[in-house]
SEVEX-821279 format. One record per residue: z, x, y of N, C-alpha, C in turn; residue in one letter. Coordinates in nm, 3 decimals, decimal comma, padded with zeros to 5 digits. Layout:
<sites>
((Z X Y) (Z X Y) (Z X Y) A)
...
</sites>
This chain:
<sites>
((07,777 07,422 07,845) (07,824 07,307 07,924) (07,879 07,357 08,058) X)
((07,832 07,302 08,170) (07,880 07,349 08,300) (08,025 07,311 08,322) X)
((08,097 07,385 08,407) (08,236 07,351 08,436) (08,246 07,216 08,507) X)
((08,361 07,152 08,495) (08,384 07,022 08,558) (08,399 07,043 08,708) X)
((08,318 06,976 08,790) (08,330 06,992 08,936) (08,467 06,949 08,984) X)
((08,531 07,028 09,066) (08,666 06,999 09,111) (08,676 06,868 09,188) X)
((08,572 06,833 09,263) (08,582 06,714 09,345) (08,591 06,587 09,261) X)
((08,556 06,595 09,133) (08,563 06,478 09,047) (08,702 06,458 08,988) X)
((08,781 06,563 08,980) (08,904 06,553 08,904) (09,029 06,584 08,984) X)
((09,017 06,611 09,110) (09,136 06,643 09,188) (09,121 06,592 09,330) X)
((09,234 06,555 09,388) (09,235 06,506 09,525) (09,279 06,620 09,617) X)
((09,207 06,644 09,723) (09,244 06,747 09,817) (09,351 06,694 09,911) X)
((09,473 06,748 09,901) (09,583 06,699 09,982) (09,560 06,728 10,131) X)
((09,625 06,646 10,215) (09,617 06,669 10,359) (09,673 06,806 10,394) X)
((09,781 06,844 10,329) (09,834 06,979 10,339) (09,880 07,019 10,201) X)
((09,826 07,127 10,143) (09,850 07,159 10,003) (09,998 07,176 09,972) X)
((10,037 07,126 09,853) (10,174 07,145 09,806) (10,191 07,291 09,766) X)
((10,295 07,354 09,813) (10,323 07,492 09,779) (10,445 07,497 09,689) X)
((10,480 07,618 09,646) (10,596 07,634 09,560) (10,724 07,591 09,631) X)
((10,725 07,599 09,763) (10,846 07,564 09,837) (10,847 07,419 09,883) X)
((10,732 07,353 09,885) (10,725 07,214 09,927) (10,736 07,121 09,807) X)
((10,824 07,023 09,812) (10,837 06,931 09,698) (10,708 06,852 09,675) X)
((10,685 06,813 09,552) (10,573 06,726 09,522) (10,595 06,588 09,581) X)
((10,721 06,543 09,580) (10,760 06,414 09,639) (10,886 06,435 09,721) X)
((10,888 06,376 09,839) (11,010 06,382 09,920) (11,038 06,244 09,981) X)
((11,158 06,194 09,955) (11,208 06,072 10,019) (11,313 06,115 10,121) X)
((11,298 06,067 10,244) (11,392 06,103 10,350) (11,444 05,977 10,417) X)
((11,573 05,948 10,398) (11,634 05,832 10,461) (11,567 05,701 10,427) X)
((11,520 05,686 10,303) (11,439 05,571 10,265) (11,526 05,448 10,236) X)
((11,479 05,335 10,287) (11,537 05,204 10,253) (11,424 05,113 10,208) X)
((11,447 05,041 10,098) (11,347 04,948 10,046) (11,415 04,814 10,022) X)
((11,358 04,709 10,081) (11,412 04,574 10,069) (11,322 04,490 09,981) X)
((11,382 04,395 09,912) (11,309 04,291 09,840) (11,355 04,158 09,898) X)
((11,278 04,103 09,989) (11,323 03,985 10,060) (11,442 04,021 10,146) X)
((11,551 03,948 10,130) (11,672 03,975 10,208) (11,765 04,074 10,139) X)
((11,728 04,117 10,020) (11,814 04,207 09,943) (11,767 04,351 09,956) X)
((11,858 04,441 09,988) (11,827 04,583 09,993) (11,841 04,642 09,853) X)
((11,731 04,695 09,800) (11,733 04,753 09,666) (11,778 04,898 09,671) X)
((11,726 04,973 09,768) (11,762 05,114 09,785) (11,786 05,141 09,932) X)
((11,880 05,230 09,959) (11,905 05,268 10,098) (11,957 05,410 10,103) X)
((11,932 05,475 10,217) (11,979 05,613 10,240) (11,937 05,707 10,128) X)
((11,813 05,692 10,082) (11,764 05,776 09,972) (11,706 05,905 10,029) X)
((11,768 06,015 09,996) (11,719 06,149 10,029) (11,700 06,222 09,897) X)
((11,576 06,252 09,864) (11,546 06,310 09,733) (11,420 06,392 09,740) X)
((11,425 06,513 09,684) (11,308 06,600 09,675) (11,281 06,629 09,528) X)
((11,157 06,606 09,484) (11,114 06,635 09,348) (11,039 06,768 09,351) X)
((11,094 06,875 09,293) (11,026 07,005 09,299) (10,892 07,005 09,228) X)
((10,795 07,070 09,286) (10,665 07,085 09,223) (10,680 07,166 09,094) X)
((10,611 07,121 08,989) (10,614 07,192 08,862) (10,731 07,157 08,772) X)
((10,817 07,065 08,816) (10,937 07,034 08,739) (10,918 06,910 08,653) X)
((11,009 06,895 08,555) (11,027 06,769 08,484) (11,156 06,708 08,537) X)
((11,144 06,599 08,612) (11,260 06,533 08,672) (11,280 06,398 08,603) X)
((11,402 06,377 08,557) (11,436 06,253 08,486) (11,526 06,169 08,577) X)
((11,492 06,040 08,587) (11,568 05,947 08,671) (11,638 05,845 08,581) X)
((11,771 05,843 08,588) (11,853 05,750 08,513) (11,914 05,646 08,608) X)
((11,969 05,542 08,549) (12,040 05,442 08,627) (12,042 05,311 08,552) X)
((12,135 05,223 08,584) (12,141 05,094 08,516) (12,020 05,008 08,549) X)
((11,995 04,906 08,467) (11,885 04,815 08,491) (11,902 04,748 08,628) X)
((11,792 04,743 08,702) (11,796 04,681 08,833) (11,845 04,770 08,945) X)
((11,868 04,898 08,915) (11,921 04,989 09,016) (11,815 05,033 09,116) X)
((11,687 05,021 09,080) (11,580 05,060 09,172) (11,499 05,179 09,126) X)
((11,508 05,214 08,997) (11,435 05,330 08,946) (11,283 05,309 08,955) X)
((11,236 05,198 08,901) (11,092 05,169 08,907) (11,047 05,144 09,050) X)
((11,136 05,089 09,132) (11,105 05,068 09,274) (11,075 05,202 09,341) X)
((11,150 05,305 09,304) (11,128 05,437 09,361) (10,990 05,490 09,322) X)
((10,948 05,469 09,197) (10,814 05,510 09,155) (10,707 05,433 09,231) X)
((10,728 05,304 09,252) (10,632 05,223 09,325) (10,618 05,269 09,470) X)
((10,726 05,318 09,527) (10,719 05,373 09,663) (10,640 05,504 09,664) X)
((10,651 05,580 09,554) (10,579 05,708 09,547) (10,429 05,688 09,530) X)
((10,387 05,576 09,471) (10,244 05,550 09,455) (10,186 05,470 09,571) X)
((10,271 05,430 09,664) (10,224 05,351 09,777) (10,214 05,203 09,747) X)
((10,256 05,163 09,627) (10,253 05,020 09,594) (10,352 04,943 09,679) X)
((10,467 05,006 09,707) (10,566 04,950 09,799) (10,576 05,041 09,921) X)
((10,591 04,982 10,037) (10,608 05,058 10,161) (10,755 05,055 10,198) X)
((10,812 05,172 10,226) (10,952 05,180 10,263) (10,977 05,104 10,393) X)
((11,089 05,033 10,398) (11,126 04,959 10,519) (11,190 05,050 10,623) X)
((11,234 05,166 10,580) (11,288 05,267 10,673) (11,274 05,403 10,606) X)
((11,274 05,508 10,689) (11,262 05,643 10,636) (11,118 05,683 10,610) X)
((11,100 05,796 10,542) (10,965 05,847 10,516) (10,950 05,887 10,371) X)
((10,826 05,873 10,320) (10,790 05,912 10,184) (10,670 06,004 10,194) X)
((10,682 06,122 10,136) (10,574 06,220 10,138) (10,540 06,258 09,995) X)
((10,411 06,245 09,958) (10,367 06,269 09,821) (10,246 06,361 09,822) X)
((10,257 06,472 09,752) (10,147 06,568 09,743) (10,089 06,604 09,879) X)
((10,177 06,625 09,974) (10,134 06,666 10,107) (10,088 06,554 10,197) X)
((10,097 06,428 10,150) (10,051 06,313 10,228) (10,168 06,226 10,269) X)
((10,170 06,187 10,395) (10,274 06,097 10,447) (10,230 05,953 10,422) X)
((10,314 05,878 10,350) (10,286 05,737 10,325) (10,350 05,651 10,434) X)
((10,292 05,532 10,462) (10,175 05,472 10,397) (10,044 05,530 10,446) X)
((09,939 05,510 10,364) (09,805 05,553 10,398) (09,713 05,431 10,406) X)
((09,603 05,448 10,477) (09,502 05,343 10,477) (09,443 05,330 10,336) X)
((09,379 05,218 10,311) (09,337 05,183 10,176) (09,254 05,294 10,110) X)
((09,152 05,343 10,178) (09,064 05,443 10,118) (09,139 05,572 10,087) X)
((09,225 05,616 10,181) (09,302 05,739 10,159) (09,403 05,721 10,046) X)
((09,465 05,603 10,040) (09,561 05,576 09,932) (09,490 05,574 09,797) X)
((09,371 05,517 09,793) (09,291 05,515 09,670) (09,262 05,657 09,623) X)
((09,230 05,745 09,716) (09,203 05,884 09,681) (09,330 05,954 09,633) X)
((09,441 05,930 09,700) (09,567 05,992 09,658) (09,603 05,951 09,516) X)
((09,583 05,825 09,485) (09,621 05,776 09,352) (09,539 05,839 09,241) X)
((09,424 05,895 09,274) (09,349 05,970 09,173) (09,425 06,094 09,129) X)
((09,517 06,142 09,211) (09,596 06,260 09,178) (09,732 06,226 09,120) X)
((09,754 06,097 09,092) (09,881 06,054 09,035) (09,853 05,981 08,904) X)
((09,895 06,041 08,794) (09,884 05,974 08,665) (10,009 05,890 08,641) X)
((09,990 05,767 08,593) (10,103 05,677 08,570) (10,098 05,627 08,426) X)
((10,206 05,647 08,353) (10,219 05,593 08,219) (10,315 05,476 08,225) X)
((10,260 05,355 08,209) (10,340 05,234 08,219) (10,416 05,208 08,091) X)
((10,526 05,133 08,103) (10,606 05,100 07,986) (10,524 05,024 07,883) X)
((10,440 04,933 07,929) (10,358 04,855 07,837) (10,228 04,923 07,797) X)
((10,203 05,042 07,846) (10,085 05,124 07,817) (09,958 05,072 07,883) X)
((09,935 04,940 07,882) (09,823 04,884 07,956) (09,685 04,911 07,899) X)
((09,675 04,936 07,768) (09,543 04,954 07,709) (09,468 04,821 07,706) X)
((09,336 04,828 07,722) (09,252 04,708 07,719) (09,211 04,681 07,575) X)
((09,244 04,563 07,525) (09,225 04,532 07,383) (09,078 04,522 07,344) X)
((08,988 04,496 07,439) (08,847 04,481 07,404) (08,770 04,613 07,413) X)
((08,842 04,723 07,442) (08,780 04,855 07,444) (08,842 04,941 07,334) X)
((08,762 05,029 07,275) (08,819 05,120 07,176) (08,893 05,233 07,247) X)
((08,954 05,321 07,169) (09,035 05,428 07,225) (08,954 05,514 07,320) X)
((08,834 05,552 07,280) (08,751 05,638 07,365) (08,726 05,572 07,501) X)
((08,686 05,446 07,501) (08,651 05,379 07,627) (08,775 05,353 07,712) X)
((08,891 05,331 07,651) (09,014 05,318 07,728) (09,043 05,446 07,805) X)
((09,027 05,559 07,739) (09,054 05,687 07,805) (08,945 05,719 07,907) X)
((08,823 05,680 07,878) (08,711 05,710 07,968) (08,709 05,623 08,093) X)
((08,782 05,512 08,091) (08,773 05,414 08,199) (08,795 05,475 08,339) X)
((08,901 05,556 08,361) (08,917 05,614 08,496) (08,799 05,702 08,538) X)
((08,740 05,775 08,444) (08,624 05,858 08,477) (08,505 05,772 08,517) X)
((08,484 05,664 08,445) (08,371 05,577 08,477) (08,394 05,503 08,609) X)
((08,520 05,477 08,642) (08,552 05,404 08,764) (08,547 05,492 08,887) X)
((08,598 05,615 08,875) (08,619 05,699 08,992) (08,516 05,811 09,009) X)
((08,431 05,834 08,910) (08,336 05,945 08,920) (08,197 05,898 08,879) X)
((08,098 05,984 08,905) (07,963 05,959 08,855) (07,921 06,074 08,764) X)
((08,015 06,123 08,685) (07,987 06,232 08,592) (07,883 06,190 08,489) X)
((07,798 06,283 08,445) (07,703 06,252 08,339) (07,776 06,221 08,209) X)
((07,714 06,142 08,124) (07,779 06,095 08,001) (07,825 06,211 07,913) X)
((07,749 06,317 07,907) (07,788 06,431 07,823) (07,921 06,490 07,868) X)
((07,941 06,495 08,000) (08,065 06,549 08,053) (08,181 06,453 08,031) X)
((08,155 06,323 08,044) (08,257 06,223 08,014) (08,302 06,238 07,869) X)
((08,207 06,252 07,777) (08,239 06,268 07,636) (08,327 06,390 07,615) X)
((08,290 06,499 07,680) (08,365 06,624 07,662) (08,509 06,610 07,711) X)
((08,526 06,552 07,830) (08,660 06,539 07,888) (08,748 06,448 07,804) X)
((08,693 06,333 07,763) (08,773 06,238 07,685) (08,818 06,299 07,553) X)
((08,729 06,368 07,486) (08,767 06,430 07,359) (08,870 06,541 07,380) X)
((08,860 06,612 07,491) (08,961 06,714 07,522) (09,099 06,650 07,540) X)
((09,105 06,538 07,611) (09,233 06,472 07,636) (09,290 06,412 07,508) X)
((09,204 06,351 07,426) (09,251 06,296 07,299) (09,302 06,408 07,208) X)
((09,233 06,519 07,209) (09,279 06,633 07,129) (09,414 06,684 07,179) X)
((09,434 06,681 07,310) (09,560 06,729 07,368) (09,680 06,646 07,324) X)
((09,658 06,517 07,297) (09,769 06,430 07,253) (09,766 06,406 07,102) X)
((09,686 06,485 07,031) (09,684 06,478 06,885) (09,612 06,359 06,828) X)
((09,514 06,305 06,899) (09,442 06,186 06,851) (09,290 06,208 06,853) X)
((09,248 06,328 06,819) (09,106 06,360 06,823) (09,025 06,271 06,730) X)
((09,084 06,227 06,620) (09,010 06,147 06,523) (09,022 05,998 06,542) X)
((09,083 05,954 06,652) (09,109 05,812 06,672) (09,019 05,748 06,777) X)
((08,916 05,817 06,821) (08,835 05,770 06,934) (08,773 05,634 06,910) X)
((08,734 05,603 06,787) (08,663 05,479 06,760) (08,754 05,365 06,718) X)
((08,884 05,387 06,711) (08,978 05,283 06,672) (09,003 05,188 06,789) X)
((09,041 05,066 06,758) (09,080 04,971 06,861) (09,230 04,980 06,881) X)
((09,281 04,937 06,997) (09,427 04,941 07,019) (09,505 04,864 06,912) X)
((09,446 04,759 06,855) (09,514 04,680 06,753) (09,536 04,759 06,625) X)
((09,463 04,868 06,606) (09,477 04,949 06,485) (09,578 05,062 06,501) X)
((09,642 05,072 06,617) (09,730 05,184 06,647) (09,876 05,145 06,635) X)
((09,959 05,243 06,601) (10,103 05,225 06,603) (10,153 05,235 06,748) X)
((10,281 05,199 06,769) (10,336 05,205 06,904) (10,329 05,345 06,962) X)
((10,361 05,446 06,881) (10,356 05,583 06,930) (10,215 05,628 06,962) X)
((10,118 05,585 06,882) (09,979 05,621 06,908) (09,929 05,553 07,035) X)
((09,968 05,427 07,056) (09,929 05,357 07,179) (09,980 05,432 07,300) X)
((10,105 05,479 07,293) (10,162 05,551 07,406) (10,088 05,682 07,430) X)
((10,043 05,747 07,323) (09,970 05,873 07,339) (09,830 05,850 07,397) X)
((09,764 05,740 07,357) (09,635 05,708 07,416) (09,651 05,681 07,566) X)
((09,756 05,606 07,601) (09,782 05,578 07,742) (09,809 05,707 07,819) X)
((09,876 05,802 07,753) (09,902 05,932 07,817) (09,771 06,007 07,839) X)
((09,683 06,006 07,739) (09,553 06,072 07,756) (09,475 06,010 07,871) X)
((09,479 05,878 07,882) (09,409 05,811 07,992) (09,469 05,849 08,127) X)
((09,603 05,857 08,134) (09,669 05,895 08,260) (09,634 06,037 08,301) X)
((09,601 06,120 08,203) (09,572 06,261 08,231) (09,424 06,291 08,251) X)
((09,337 06,190 08,231) (09,195 06,219 08,221) (09,136 06,270 08,353) X)
((09,196 06,236 08,467) (09,146 06,286 08,596) (09,219 06,413 08,640) X)
((09,293 06,474 08,548) (09,369 06,597 08,576) (09,460 06,583 08,698) X)
((09,547 06,483 08,701) (09,636 06,467 08,816) (09,745 06,573 08,818) X)
((09,779 06,626 08,935) (09,889 06,722 08,943) (10,026 06,657 08,931) X)
((10,032 06,524 08,945) (10,159 06,452 08,941) (10,152 06,342 08,837) X)
((10,252 06,340 08,746) (10,261 06,237 08,643) (10,390 06,158 08,659) X)
((10,378 06,025 08,659) (10,493 05,936 08,668) (10,501 05,855 08,538) X)
((10,617 05,859 08,475) (10,637 05,789 08,348) (10,744 05,681 08,367) X)
((10,707 05,556 08,341) (10,803 05,446 08,352) (10,843 05,402 08,211) X)
((10,963 05,440 08,170) (11,016 05,409 08,036) (10,918 05,451 07,926) X)
((10,882 05,579 07,917) (10,782 05,621 07,818) (10,831 05,618 07,674) X)
((10,963 05,607 07,652) (11,017 05,614 07,517) (11,062 05,480 07,462) X)
((11,053 05,376 07,542) (11,101 05,245 07,501) (11,022 05,192 07,382) X)
((11,094 05,143 07,280) (11,031 05,081 07,164) (10,975 05,177 07,062) X)
((11,001 05,305 07,077) (10,947 05,404 06,983) (11,053 05,447 06,882) X)
((11,008 05,483 06,762) (11,100 05,535 06,661) (11,135 05,680 06,694) X)
((11,239 05,736 06,630) (11,281 05,873 06,665) (11,172 05,978 06,655) X)
((11,084 05,965 06,555) (10,977 06,065 06,541) (10,878 06,052 06,657) X)
((10,840 05,929 06,690) (10,748 05,908 06,802) (10,809 05,955 06,933) X)
((10,940 05,933 06,950) (11,008 05,982 07,070) (10,998 06,134 07,079) X)
((11,020 06,200 06,965) (11,008 06,346 06,963) (10,869 06,393 06,997) X)
((10,768 06,321 06,948) (10,629 06,357 06,977) (10,600 06,342 07,126) X)
((10,641 06,229 07,184) (10,612 06,203 07,326) (10,684 06,302 07,416) X)
((10,812 06,327 07,390) (10,885 06,422 07,475) (10,827 06,563 07,463) X)
((10,785 06,601 07,343) (10,723 06,733 07,326) (10,592 06,740 07,403) X)
((10,514 06,631 07,400) (10,388 06,628 07,474) (10,413 06,639 07,624) X)
((10,514 06,567 07,674) (10,542 06,567 07,817) (10,574 06,708 07,865) X)
((10,668 06,774 07,796) (10,708 06,908 07,842) (10,597 07,010 07,816) X)
((10,525 06,994 07,703) (10,416 07,088 07,674) (10,303 07,079 07,774) X)
((10,262 06,955 07,806) (10,156 06,937 07,906) (10,201 06,981 08,044) X)
((10,328 06,959 08,074) (10,380 07,001 08,205) (10,367 07,152 08,222) X)
((10,403 07,224 08,118) (10,398 07,370 08,125) (10,255 07,422 08,119) X)
((10,174 07,363 08,032) (10,037 07,412 08,013) (09,950 07,385 08,135) X)
((09,962 07,264 08,192) (09,875 07,223 08,302) (09,939 07,241 08,439) X)
((10,065 07,283 08,444) (10,131 07,303 08,572) (10,158 07,174 08,646) X)
((10,189 07,067 08,572) (10,211 06,937 08,633) (10,350 06,926 08,694) X)
((10,369 06,822 08,773) (10,501 06,774 08,813) (10,519 06,640 08,744) X)
((10,626 06,626 08,668) (10,648 06,504 08,591) (10,778 06,437 08,632) X)
((10,771 06,305 08,649) (10,889 06,225 08,684) (10,902 06,114 08,580) X)
((11,017 06,110 08,512) (11,041 06,011 08,409) (11,152 05,916 08,451) X)
((11,124 05,788 08,446) (11,227 05,685 08,458) (11,258 05,638 08,317) X)
((11,382 05,647 08,274) (11,414 05,617 08,135) (11,560 05,580 08,117) X)
((11,587 05,505 08,008) (11,723 05,478 07,964) (11,762 05,567 07,846) X)
((11,668 05,647 07,796) (11,695 05,734 07,682) (11,756 05,864 07,733) X)
((11,887 05,863 07,746) (11,957 05,973 07,814) (11,946 06,103 07,736) X)
((11,991 06,103 07,613) (12,004 06,229 07,540) (11,868 06,293 07,512) X)
((11,769 06,212 07,472) (11,637 06,268 07,445) (11,573 06,325 07,571) X)
((11,592 06,256 07,684) (11,530 06,300 07,809) (11,600 06,422 07,868) X)
((11,731 06,429 07,850) (11,804 06,544 07,903) (11,757 06,675 07,839) X)
((11,709 06,668 07,716) (11,665 06,789 07,647) (11,544 06,853 07,715) X)
((11,465 06,775 07,789) (11,344 06,830 07,852) (11,354 06,834 08,004) X)
((11,467 06,791 08,060) (11,478 06,777 08,206) (11,510 06,908 08,274) X)
((11,435 06,938 08,381) (11,472 07,047 08,471) (11,570 06,996 08,576) X)
((11,547 06,873 08,622) (11,634 06,810 08,722) (11,668 06,669 08,677) X)
((11,788 06,625 08,712) (11,834 06,492 08,676) (11,872 06,417 08,802) X)
((11,828 06,291 08,811) (11,863 06,204 08,922) (11,928 06,079 08,864) X)
((12,040 06,037 08,921) (12,103 05,912 08,880) (12,106 05,820 09,002) X)
((12,050 05,698 08,983) (12,050 05,597 09,088) (12,153 05,490 09,052) X)
((12,239 05,458 09,147) (12,340 05,353 09,124) (12,387 05,301 09,259) X)
((12,426 05,174 09,259) (12,479 05,113 09,381) (12,387 05,133 09,501) X)
((12,255 05,118 09,475) (12,150 05,115 09,577) (12,116 05,251 09,637) X)
((12,165 05,360 09,579) (12,132 05,489 09,639) (12,138 05,598 09,532) X)
((12,118 05,722 09,574) (12,122 05,836 09,483) (12,268 05,875 09,458) X)
((12,310 05,863 09,333) (12,449 05,896 09,298) (12,464 06,040 09,252) X)
((12,354 06,101 09,205) (12,362 06,239 09,156) (12,223 06,301 09,155) X)
((12,215 06,427 09,193) (12,096 06,510 09,177) (12,142 06,648 09,135) X)
((12,086 06,699 09,028) (12,125 06,832 08,983) (12,066 06,863 08,847) X)
((12,116 06,968 08,786) (12,071 07,007 08,653) (12,147 06,928 08,548) X)
((12,100 06,935 08,425) (12,170 06,865 08,317) (12,307 06,927 08,292) X)
((12,319 07,057 08,316) (12,450 07,123 08,301) (12,548 07,072 08,406) X)
((12,499 07,055 08,528) (12,585 07,002 08,634) (12,624 06,857 08,606) X)
((12,532 06,781 08,549) (12,565 06,643 08,513) (12,673 06,638 08,406) X)
((12,658 06,723 08,305) (12,754 06,725 08,195) (12,893 06,765 08,241) X)
((12,902 06,851 08,343) (13,032 06,900 08,389) (13,093 06,814 08,499) X)
((13,019 06,711 08,545) (13,070 06,627 08,653) (13,189 06,544 08,608) X)
((13,282 06,523 08,697) (13,400 06,439 08,671) (13,392 06,308 08,749) X)
((13,276 06,279 08,805) (13,257 06,156 08,880) (13,272 06,036 08,786) X)
((13,362 05,943 08,814) (13,381 05,828 08,724) (13,257 05,741 08,711) X)
((13,175 05,733 08,815) (13,052 05,656 08,808) (12,958 05,715 08,705) X)
((12,941 05,847 08,708) (12,852 05,912 08,612) (12,908 05,902 08,472) X)
((13,039 05,916 08,458) (13,102 05,905 08,326) (13,081 05,765 08,268) X)
((13,093 05,662 08,351) (13,072 05,527 08,304) (12,931 05,508 08,250) X)
((12,832 05,558 08,323) (12,694 05,541 08,281) (12,664 05,621 08,155) X)
((12,702 05,747 08,151) (12,670 05,833 08,038) (12,741 05,789 07,911) X)
((12,860 05,731 07,926) (12,937 05,688 07,809) (12,917 05,541 07,777) X)
((12,840 05,470 07,859) (12,808 05,331 07,832) (12,926 05,237 07,843) X)
((13,018 05,263 07,936) (13,134 05,177 07,952) (13,098 05,054 08,037) X)
((13,139 04,933 07,995) (13,104 04,813 08,071) (13,180 04,801 08,203) X)
((13,299 04,860 08,213) (13,379 04,851 08,334) (13,382 04,984 08,407) X)
((13,368 04,977 08,540) (13,371 05,099 08,619) (13,304 05,078 08,753) X)
((13,270 05,186 08,823) (13,211 05,176 08,956) (13,075 05,107 08,959) X)
((13,000 05,110 08,846) (12,871 05,041 08,841) (12,896 04,897 08,798) X)
((12,855 04,802 08,881) (12,878 04,662 08,851) (12,775 04,607 08,753) X)
((12,821 04,555 08,638) (12,731 04,492 08,541) (12,707 04,346 08,577) X)
((12,813 04,277 08,618) (12,802 04,137 08,657) (12,741 04,129 08,798) X)
((12,631 04,054 08,813) (12,556 04,052 08,939) (12,641 03,999 09,054) X)
((12,706 03,884 09,034) (12,784 03,825 09,143) (12,900 03,915 09,183) X)
((12,966 03,974 09,084) (13,077 04,064 09,115) (13,027 04,187 09,191) X)
((12,911 04,239 09,149) (12,855 04,356 09,219) (12,819 04,321 09,363) X)
((12,764 04,201 09,383) (12,729 04,159 09,519) (12,854 04,145 09,606) X)
((12,960 04,088 09,552) (13,085 04,076 09,629) (13,140 04,214 09,663) X)
((13,127 04,307 09,569) (13,176 04,443 09,593) (13,097 04,509 09,705) X)
((12,964 04,488 09,707) (12,882 04,545 09,813) (12,917 04,487 09,951) X)
((12,940 04,354 09,955) (12,978 04,291 10,080) (13,111 04,345 10,130) X)
((13,206 04,359 10,039) (13,338 04,409 10,078) (13,328 04,554 10,126) X)
((13,242 04,634 10,062) (13,228 04,773 10,102) (13,163 04,786 10,239) X)
((13,073 04,691 10,272) (13,003 04,698 10,402) (13,086 04,638 10,515) X)
((13,191 04,563 10,483) (13,273 04,499 10,587) (13,350 04,604 10,665) X)
((13,369 04,583 10,799) (13,442 04,680 10,881) (13,589 04,684 10,845) X)
</sites>
């Protein structure tokens, strides 16, 4: 079997990411939703080859940050650089860049009228003109990588929640993207399935040399695999560092989030949080 042609499975960056250049860089980024500012003054670098976990309360802007990294949202201020490309890009260039970004959605997004094999094969059939024999080989390799080699002919309705998430992971990996974005990959899974998914994430990251970014509320499970930790709160980056630095922090905001306290610097009540923001911005 001939080797897989590189042009089918990888996007050539405008300027290659090196060991010293972050896979993703946000510089002075502000993102608005209508009249409301969701994120502001965001300065963040995601190191290439790392597993970076992003925490924060619901509505803090975690998923918004991922959407900015894929070009789905355009920053209202500042700059976003992904895999050597400055966003925003024109449609064709953005389409090419997205081939190098694997995304695992919270809902997995499997198509119910396709079996497991065809769900995983879909990106290959959409983005390449590979011969069928090569498509078969790649799909089976990816299913084997997530421990589902024998599930190719099953329908999504025959799968457990953990298996669905693994099929979605195989599909996200099928074009060999150097960058993987996970939006709540552990939500709704039992402890064993969580262990399987986290092991797959870190194992694939090391084996394939990926850069992985996880948005999650599962603090303790995610901290076990994190190289870097980011906490988003009050519309900006509240913390960036290692898990050891997070554990040793005495910041009351971080303590409130990690310990799940309802009262503290992070506003749970929307109206109260809005009043606090207005008061903080007043001269």
